[in-house]
N, CA, C and O atoms as CSV, one atom per row, in Angstrom:
chain,resi,resn,atom,element,x,y,z
A,1,MET,N,N,104.298,121.820,72.164
A,1,MET,CA,C,104.450,120.654,73.002
A,1,MET,C,C,104.310,119.405,72.126
A,1,MET,O,O,103.422,119.310,71.278
A,2,ARG,N,N,105.201,118.469,72.357
A,2,ARG,CA,C,105.165,117.222,71.615
A,2,ARG,C,C,104.179,116.249,72.247
A,2,ARG,O,O,103.798,116.388,73.410
A,3,ARG,N,N,103.787,115.292,71.477
A,3,ARG,CA,C,102.782,114.312,71.886
A,3,ARG,C,C,103.185,113.512,73.119
A,3,ARG,O,O,102.324,113.103,73.899
A,4,HIS,N,N,104.486,113.283,73.302
A,4,HIS,CA,C,104.964,112.465,74.420
A,4,HIS,C,C,105.481,113.311,75.575
A,4,HIS,O,O,106.285,112.832,76.375
A,5,GLU,N,N,105.037,114.550,75.676
A,5,GLU,CA,C,105.496,115.427,76.755
A,5,GLU,C,C,104.345,115.770,77.691
A,5,GLU,O,O,103.174,115.710,77.316
A,6,LEU,N,N,104.707,116.128,78.909
A,6,LEU,CA,C,103.710,116.512,79.903
A,6,LEU,C,C,103.089,117.859,79.556
A,6,LEU,O,O,103.752,118.747,79.022
A,7,THR,N,N,101.814,117.992,79.869
A,7,THR,CA,C,101.165,119.289,79.729
A,7,THR,C,C,101.570,120.161,80.917
A,7,THR,O,O,102.154,119.668,81.881
A,8,GLU,N,N,101.264,121.436,80.847
A,8,GLU,CA,C,101.558,122.337,81.971
A,8,GLU,C,C,100.845,121.862,83.235
A,8,GLU,O,O,101.433,121.858,84.317
A,9,ARG,N,N,99.594,121.466,83.104
A,9,ARG,CA,C,98.814,121.005,84.264
A,9,ARG,C,C,99.423,119.748,84.880
A,9,ARG,O,O,99.527,119.640,86.101
A,10,GLU,N,N,99.824,118.797,84.036
A,10,GLU,CA,C,100.450,117.576,84.544
A,10,GLU,C,C,101.744,117.900,85.283
A,10,GLU,O,O,102.016,117.351,86.351
A,11,TRP,N,N,102.541,118.802,84.698
A,11,TRP,CA,C,103.804,119.172,85.339
A,11,TRP,C,C,103.554,119.873,86.672
A,11,TRP,O,O,104.274,119.616,87.637
A,12,GLU,N,N,102.562,120.743,86.750
A,12,GLU,CA,C,102.244,121.431,88.008
A,12,GLU,C,C,101.889,120.437,89.116
A,12,GLU,O,O,102.202,120.673,90.283
A,13,LEU,N,N,101.242,119.339,88.760
A,13,LEU,CA,C,100.865,118.329,89.753
A,13,LEU,C,C,102.069,117.571,90.301
A,13,LEU,O,O,102.135,117.291,91.498
A,14,ILE,N,N,103.019,117.237,89.434
A,14,ILE,CA,C,104.115,116.384,89.889
A,14,ILE,C,C,105.381,117.138,90.267
A,14,ILE,O,O,106.203,116.603,91.011
A,15,GLN,N,N,105.563,118.339,89.790
A,15,GLN,CA,C,106.804,119.081,90.029
A,15,GLN,C,C,107.187,119.184,91.498
A,15,GLN,O,O,108.362,119.011,91.819
A,16,PRO,N,N,106.255,119.456,92.407
A,16,PRO,CA,C,106.643,119.559,93.818
A,16,PRO,C,C,107.176,118.253,94.411
A,16,PRO,O,O,107.792,118.267,95.477
A,17,HIS,N,N,106.949,117.137,93.739
A,17,HIS,CA,C,107.351,115.834,94.264
A,17,HIS,C,C,108.643,115.312,93.643
A,17,HIS,O,O,109.043,114.178,93.904
A,18,THR,N,N,109.297,116.132,92.824
A,18,THR,CA,C,110.539,115.704,92.182
A,18,THR,C,C,111.734,116.004,93.069
A,18,THR,O,O,111.644,116.811,93.995
A,19,LEU,N,N,112.847,115.356,92.785
A,19,LEU,CA,C,114.079,115.575,93.542
A,19,LEU,C,C,114.766,116.850,93.097
A,19,LEU,O,O,114.550,117.330,91.984
A,20,GLY,N,N,115.608,117.404,93.985
A,20,GLY,CA,C,116.448,118.540,93.623
A,20,GLY,C,C,115.712,119.855,93.517
A,20,GLY,O,O,115.988,120.642,92.611
A,21,GLN,N,N,114.796,120.110,94.405
A,21,GLN,CA,C,114.082,121.382,94.400
A,21,GLN,C,C,115.022,122.520,94.770
A,21,GLN,O,O,115.988,122.316,95.505
A,22,ALA,N,N,114.748,123.690,94.274
A,22,ALA,CA,C,115.540,124.866,94.637
A,22,ALA,C,C,115.513,125.029,96.151
A,22,ALA,O,O,114.466,124.874,96.780
A,23,GLY,N,N,116.655,125.339,96.726
A,23,GLY,CA,C,116.736,125.522,98.164
A,23,GLY,C,C,117.124,124.269,98.920
A,23,GLY,O,O,117.275,124.308,100.141
A,24,THR,N,N,117.290,123.153,98.218
A,24,THR,CA,C,117.727,121.921,98.865
A,24,THR,C,C,119.174,121.647,98.495
A,24,THR,O,O,119.690,122.187,97.516
A,25,ALA,N,N,119.814,120.814,99.278
A,25,ALA,CA,C,121.203,120.465,98.980
A,25,ALA,C,C,121.279,119.749,97.637
A,25,ALA,O,O,120.348,119.042,97.250
A,26,GLY,N,N,122.382,119.931,96.934
A,26,GLY,CA,C,122.548,119.280,95.637
A,26,GLY,C,C,122.028,120.156,94.519
A,26,GLY,O,O,121.890,121.369,94.677
A,27,GLY,N,N,121.742,119.540,93.397
A,27,GLY,CA,C,121.270,120.279,92.228
A,27,GLY,C,C,119.890,120.858,92.432
A,27,GLY,O,O,119.146,120.442,93.320
A,28,THR,N,N,119.566,121.812,91.604
A,28,THR,CA,C,118.266,122.467,91.724
A,28,THR,C,C,117.193,121.774,90.906
A,28,THR,O,O,116.031,122.176,90.946
A,29,GLY,N,N,117.563,120.741,90.165
A,29,GLY,CA,C,116.557,120.045,89.368
A,29,GLY,C,C,116.037,120.879,88.225
A,29,GLY,O,O,114.887,120.727,87.814
A,30,ARG,N,N,116.877,121.764,87.703
A,30,ARG,CA,C,116.415,122.669,86.646
A,30,ARG,C,C,115.972,121.925,85.390
A,30,ARG,O,O,115.207,122.463,84.590
A,31,ASN,N,N,116.446,120.696,85.211
A,31,ASN,CA,C,116.027,119.937,84.036
A,31,ASN,C,C,115.138,118.748,84.403
A,31,ASN,O,O,115.062,117.779,83.649
A,32,ASN,N,N,114.479,118.814,85.533
A,32,ASN,CA,C,113.591,117.727,85.947
A,32,ASN,C,C,112.490,117.479,84.928
A,32,ASN,O,O,112.168,116.329,84.630
A,33,ARG,N,N,111.919,118.530,84.400
A,33,ARG,CA,C,110.830,118.347,83.445
A,33,ARG,C,C,111.326,117.645,82.186
A,33,ARG,O,O,110.644,116.771,81.651
A,34,HIS,N,N,112.497,118.021,81.718
A,34,HIS,CA,C,113.081,117.382,80.535
A,34,HIS,C,C,113.310,115.889,80.805
A,34,HIS,O,O,113.022,115.043,79.958
A,35,PHE,N,N,113.830,115.585,81.991
A,35,PHE,CA,C,114.067,114.193,82.378
A,35,PHE,C,C,112.751,113.420,82.461
A,35,PHE,O,O,112.655,112.310,81.937
A,36,VAL,N,N,111.749,113.987,83.107
A,36,VAL,CA,C,110.459,113.299,83.232
A,36,VAL,C,C,109.849,113.092,81.849
A,36,VAL,O,O,109.239,112.054,81.595
A,37,ASN,N,N,110.003,114.061,80.957
A,37,ASN,CA,C,109.516,113.886,79.592
A,37,ASN,C,C,110.221,112.723,78.897
A,37,ASN,O,O,109.601,112.010,78.108
A,38,ALA,N,N,111.505,112.525,79.181
A,38,ALA,CA,C,112.233,111.381,78.611
A,38,ALA,C,C,111.635,110.072,79.115
A,38,ALA,O,O,111.462,109.125,78.348
A,39,VAL,N,N,111.322,110.025,80.400
A,39,VAL,CA,C,110.724,108.815,80.977
A,39,VAL,C,C,109.326,108.598,80.399
A,39,VAL,O,O,108.960,107.471,80.066
A,40,VAL,N,N,108.550,109.664,80.279
A,40,VAL,CA,C,107.209,109.562,79.695
A,40,VAL,C,C,107.310,109.046,78.260
A,40,VAL,O,O,106.523,108.195,77.845
A,41,TYR,N,N,108.275,109.561,77.510
A,41,TYR,CA,C,108.478,109.101,76.133
A,41,TYR,C,C,108.732,107.601,76.110
A,41,TYR,O,O,108.133,106.870,75.320
A,42,ARG,N,N,109.623,107.151,76.979
A,42,ARG,CA,C,109.973,105.726,77.020
A,42,ARG,C,C,108.761,104.876,77.391
A,42,ARG,O,O,108.528,103.829,76.786
A,43,VAL,N,N,107.993,105.318,78.378
A,43,VAL,CA,C,106.820,104.553,78.811
A,43,VAL,C,C,105.761,104.517,77.712
A,43,VAL,O,O,105.172,103.468,77.447
A,44,ARG,N,N,105.524,105.644,77.083
A,44,ARG,CA,C,104.457,105.706,76.074
A,44,ARG,C,C,104.824,104.993,74.782
A,44,ARG,O,O,103.942,104.471,74.099
A,45,THR,N,N,106.117,104.958,74.428
A,45,THR,CA,C,106.521,104.309,73.178
A,45,THR,C,C,106.976,102.876,73.377
A,45,THR,O,O,106.951,102.082,72.437
A,46,GLY,N,N,107.395,102.532,74.602
A,46,GLY,CA,C,107.891,101.191,74.861
A,46,GLY,C,C,109.304,100.956,74.361
A,46,GLY,O,O,109.746,99.810,74.269
A,47,CYS,N,N,110.017,102.022,74.039
A,47,CYS,CA,C,111.377,101.867,73.516
A,47,CYS,C,C,112.351,101.483,74.628
A,47,CYS,O,O,112.081,101.694,75.811
A,48,ALA,N,N,113.470,100.923,74.231
A,48,ALA,CA,C,114.541,100.610,75.173
A,48,ALA,C,C,115.258,101.903,75.545
A,48,ALA,O,O,115.201,102.885,74.805
A,49,TRP,N,N,115.935,101.899,76.696
A,49,TRP,CA,C,116.688,103.089,77.099
A,49,TRP,C,C,117.617,103.537,75.976
A,49,TRP,O,O,117.709,104.730,75.685
A,50,ARG,N,N,118.298,102.597,75.349
A,50,ARG,CA,C,119.268,102.916,74.294
A,50,ARG,C,C,118.629,103.595,73.087
A,50,ARG,O,O,119.321,104.240,72.299
A,51,ASP,N,N,117.331,103.455,72.942
A,51,ASP,CA,C,116.642,104.016,71.784
A,51,ASP,C,C,115.984,105.365,72.052
A,51,ASP,O,O,115.239,105.864,71.209
A,52,LEU,N,N,116.246,105.958,73.208
A,52,LEU,CA,C,115.715,107.301,73.471
A,52,LEU,C,C,116.270,108.278,72.442
A,52,LEU,O,O,117.446,108.191,72.087
A,53,PRO,N,N,115.451,109.203,71.956
A,53,PRO,CA,C,115.963,110.217,71.034
A,53,PRO,C,C,117.096,111.027,71.670
A,53,PRO,O,O,117.118,111.234,72.883
A,54,GLU,N,N,118.014,111.470,70.854
A,54,GLU,CA,C,119.186,112.212,71.333
A,54,GLU,C,C,118.814,113.489,72.071
A,54,GLU,O,O,119.587,113.968,72.901
A,55,ARG,N,N,117.640,114.049,71.781
A,55,ARG,CA,C,117.252,115.312,72.432
A,55,ARG,C,C,117.156,115.175,73.953
A,55,ARG,O,O,117.183,116.176,74.668
A,56,PHE,N,N,117.043,113.932,74.450
A,56,PHE,CA,C,116.963,113.699,75.891
A,56,PHE,C,C,118.331,113.522,76.534
A,56,PHE,O,O,118.422,113.351,77.750
A,57,GLY,N,N,119.378,113.558,75.754
A,57,GLY,CA,C,120.725,113.386,76.285
A,57,GLY,C,C,121.145,111.930,76.249
A,57,GLY,O,O,120.438,111.087,75.696
A,58,PRO,N,N,122.302,111.629,76.840
A,58,PRO,CA,C,122.790,110.248,76.836
A,58,PRO,C,C,121.803,109.301,77.524
A,58,PRO,O,O,121.371,109.552,78.650
A,59,TRP,N,N,121.457,108.227,76.845
A,59,TRP,CA,C,120.463,107.286,77.376
A,59,TRP,C,C,120.862,106.739,78.736
A,59,TRP,O,O,120.013,106.557,79.609
A,60,ASN,N,N,122.165,106.471,78.920
A,60,ASN,CA,C,122.584,105.873,80.189
A,60,ASN,C,C,122.474,106.860,81.348
A,60,ASN,O,O,122.280,106.448,82.491
A,61,THR,N,N,122.596,108.145,81.069
A,61,THR,CA,C,122.402,109.163,82.102
A,61,THR,C,C,120.940,109.184,82.543
A,61,THR,O,O,120.640,109.256,83.735
A,62,VAL,N,N,120.045,109.122,81.575
A,62,VAL,CA,C,118.609,109.105,81.880
A,62,VAL,C,C,118.258,107.836,82.659
A,62,VAL,O,O,117.507,107.894,83.633
A,63,ALA,N,N,118.794,106.699,82.237
A,63,ALA,CA,C,118.501,105.427,82.910
A,63,ALA,C,C,119.025,105.415,84.343
A,63,ALA,O,O,118.349,104.916,85.244
A,64,ARG,N,N,120.225,105.961,84.563
A,64,ARG,CA,C,120.772,106.003,85.930
A,64,ARG,C,C,119.940,106.917,86.819
A,64,ARG,O,O,119.678,106.598,87.978
A,65,ARG,N,N,119.532,108.043,86.276
A,65,ARG,CA,C,118.710,108.969,87.064
A,65,ARG,C,C,117.360,108.337,87.393
A,65,ARG,O,O,116.849,108.491,88.502
A,66,PHE,N,N,116.786,107.626,86.424
A,66,PHE,CA,C,115.533,106.918,86.673
A,66,PHE,C,C,115.698,105.954,87.847
A,66,PHE,O,O,114.836,105.884,88.723
A,67,ARG,N,N,116.796,105.218,87.861
A,67,ARG,CA,C,117.058,104.261,88.946
A,67,ARG,C,C,117.220,104.970,90.284
A,67,ARG,O,O,116.694,104.504,91.295
A,68,ARG,N,N,117.944,106.100,90.307
A,68,ARG,CA,C,118.105,106.857,91.562
A,68,ARG,C,C,116.749,107.301,92.094
A,68,ARG,O,O,116.476,107.183,93.288
A,69,TRP,N,N,115.909,107.808,91.212
A,69,TRP,CA,C,114.580,108.242,91.632
A,69,TRP,C,C,113.763,107.053,92.127
A,69,TRP,O,O,113.021,107.176,93.101
A,70,ALA,N,N,113.890,105.910,91.471
A,70,ALA,CA,C,113.154,104.716,91.895
A,70,ALA,C,C,113.596,104.287,93.290
A,70,ALA,O,O,112.759,103.982,94.140
A,71,LEU,N,N,114.895,104.262,93.529
A,71,LEU,CA,C,115.409,103.863,94.841
A,71,LEU,C,C,115.008,104.847,95.934
A,71,LEU,O,O,114.847,104.462,97.093
A,72,ALA,N,N,114.845,106.116,95.567
A,72,ALA,CA,C,114.456,107.147,96.534
A,72,ALA,C,C,112.940,107.207,96.740
A,72,ALA,O,O,112.466,107.978,97.574
A,73,GLY,N,N,112.178,106.410,95.997
A,73,GLY,CA,C,110.724,106.391,96.147
A,73,GLY,C,C,110.003,107.542,95.461
A,73,GLY,O,O,108.830,107.797,95.733
A,74,VAL,N,N,110.703,108.233,94.577
A,74,VAL,CA,C,110.099,109.399,93.915
A,74,VAL,C,C,108.925,108.986,93.036
A,74,VAL,O,O,107.893,109.656,93.036
A,75,TRP,N,N,109.063,107.905,92.292
A,75,TRP,CA,C,107.992,107.514,91.372
A,75,TRP,C,C,106.705,107.178,92.119
A,75,TRP,O,O,105.614,107.519,91.662
A,76,GLU,N,N,106.827,106.517,93.258
A,76,GLU,CA,C,105.630,106.212,94.049
A,76,GLU,C,C,104.945,107.498,94.497
A,76,GLU,O,O,103.718,107.601,94.460
A,77,GLY,N,N,105.739,108.475,94.919
A,77,GLY,CA,C,105.184,109.765,95.324
A,77,GLY,C,C,104.487,110.478,94.184
A,77,GLY,O,O,103.439,111.094,94.377
A,78,LEU,N,N,105.069,110.395,92.992
A,78,LEU,CA,C,104.452,111.029,91.823
A,78,LEU,C,C,103.130,110.355,91.479
A,78,LEU,O,O,102.144,111.027,91.174
A,79,PHE,N,N,103.112,109.033,91.530
A,79,PHE,CA,C,101.874,108.317,91.228
A,79,PHE,C,C,100.781,108.667,92.227
A,79,PHE,O,O,99.626,108.848,91.842
A,80,GLN,N,N,101.130,108.763,93.496
A,80,GLN,CA,C,100.147,109.139,94.513
A,80,GLN,C,C,99.651,110.561,94.285
A,80,GLN,O,O,98.467,110.846,94.467
A,81,ALA,N,N,100.547,111.449,93.890
A,81,ALA,CA,C,100.176,112.850,93.672
A,81,ALA,C,C,99.141,112.987,92.565
A,81,ALA,O,O,98.229,113.808,92.667
A,82,VAL,N,N,99.271,112.201,91.519
A,82,VAL,CA,C,98.325,112.332,90.411
A,82,VAL,C,C,97.057,111.526,90.635
A,82,VAL,O,O,96.070,111.729,89.928
A,83,GLN,N,N,97.057,110.616,91.601
A,83,GLN,CA,C,95.875,109.802,91.860
A,83,GLN,C,C,94.963,110.385,92.925
A,83,GLN,O,O,93.770,110.084,92.946
A,84,GLU,N,N,95.504,111.212,93.808
A,84,GLU,CA,C,94.686,111.755,94.886
A,84,GLU,C,C,93.738,112.813,94.335
A,84,GLU,O,O,94.184,113.807,93.761
A,85,PRO,N,N,92.435,112.606,94.505
A,85,PRO,CA,C,91.479,113.593,94.010
A,85,PRO,C,C,91.509,114.861,94.860
A,85,PRO,O,O,91.878,114.836,96.034
A,86,ASP,N,N,91.124,115.935,94.255
A,86,ASP,CA,C,91.054,117.219,94.955
A,86,ASP,C,C,89.638,117.372,95.510
A,86,ASP,O,O,88.689,117.612,94.763
A,87,TYR,N,N,89.510,117.230,96.831
A,87,TYR,CA,C,88.197,117.316,97.465
A,87,TYR,C,C,87.863,118.729,97.944
A,87,TYR,O,O,86.880,118.910,98.663
A,88,ALA,N,N,88.637,119.708,97.575
A,88,ALA,CA,C,88.394,121.073,98.042
A,88,ALA,C,C,86.995,121.558,97.657
A,88,ALA,O,O,86.385,122.331,98.396
A,89,TRP,N,N,86.495,121.119,96.532
A,89,TRP,CA,C,85.185,121.576,96.079
A,89,TRP,C,C,84.051,121.025,96.943
A,89,TRP,O,O,82.932,121.535,96.882
A,90,VAL,N,N,84.320,119.994,97.744
A,90,VAL,CA,C,83.301,119.381,98.587
A,90,VAL,C,C,83.171,120.099,99.924
A,90,VAL,O,O,82.110,120.057,100.547
A,91,LEU,N,N,84.224,120.750,100.366
A,91,LEU,CA,C,84.237,121.382,101.685
A,91,LEU,C,C,83.214,122.514,101.781
A,91,LEU,O,O,83.037,123.302,100.852
A,92,VAL,N,N,82.558,122.565,102.915
A,92,VAL,CA,C,81.578,123.617,103.167
A,92,VAL,C,C,82.216,124.635,104.094
A,92,VAL,O,O,82.795,124.273,105.118
A,93,ASP,N,N,82.112,125.895,103.741
A,93,ASP,CA,C,82.683,126.958,104.585
A,93,ASP,C,C,81.832,127.221,105.792
A,93,ASP,O,O,82.166,128.082,106.607
């Protein structure tokens, strides 16, 4: 795993909140993790879209997808998913 990529635990938290889940209309989102890693890379390095490494694919494709997710409210959902604490340990049986 590279320094600018999500860990398995981080991906498990946000994956259910991404677009294009298997069983839904449209794509299955098979490369959602790769796309999110591209966004994480950009956020952590501060690079421009045009300066994304080639391993993430065409920069304009990544930028357009980022915008689609933003308009659909996906990023807000992801932020909420990682901020909500797990209170299961507090519950009394």
